[in-house]
C-alpha positions, 0 to 999 in steps of 0.5 A, a space after each residue: 365569336 359569341 356573346 351571351 344573351 345578345 342577338 347573333 346579328 348584333 354580335 356580328 355587327 359589333 365584331 365588324 365595327 371592332 375590326 374596322 376600328 382596329 384596322 384604322 388604328 393599325 393602318 391596315 386592311 382586313 379580309 374576313 374568312 368564316 370557317 364553316 360550311 358554304 352558305 346554303 349548303 349542308 347542315 346548319 341554321 338559316 339564321 346563321 346564313 342570314 347573318 353572314 349574308 346581311 352585309 348592311 353593317 359593312 355597307 354602312 361603313 363609308 367605302 373610302 374609309 372601309 378597311 374590311 375589303 370584302 364581304 365575309 367569305 365562307 370556306 370549309 376548313 376541310 378544303 383549306 390548309 390556310 383555314 386549318 392553320 387558323 383553326 389550329 392557332 385559334 384552338 391553341 390560343 383559346 386553351 393557352 388563355 384558359 391555362 393562363 387566365 382560368 378565372 376568365 373561363 367557365 369551369 367546363 372550359 377549365 376542365 377541358 383544358 386540364 385533359 392530358 393531351 390539351 395540357 401537352 398541346 398548351 405547353 407546346 403552344 406556350 413554347 412556340 410563343 417564345 419563338 416570336 420576336 414580338 409576342 402576338 396580341 390576342 383580343 377576346 370579345 365578351 
């Protein structure tokens, strides 16, 4: 998740608050996983690590009402089929939305979606969506 012109820490705080509100409305709980390198290992920015290590926003939510049940957990998708499946779902969802709502996305994203393999993947993904009894809802954060 990213927001143009907004501090990444503020974006992360916004995401946690949005997720908390959604989980309250749905009467459910959330366990967050972050697809990426383990904190403090490999290439990457210390600033990114610092955002994920800063649990202040989560800690400010009253524990008796908190729906996010744990601090974010990082897991490299190379070592997790679950995270790989989530990656595939996010990838398909993104390009499906670029296809269905091109005005929402940059020209660069539209051109990337128009590539032969991505068109085939998007059509397969669209067919897969027809197999759900209830259409999943996707929420985009700008």
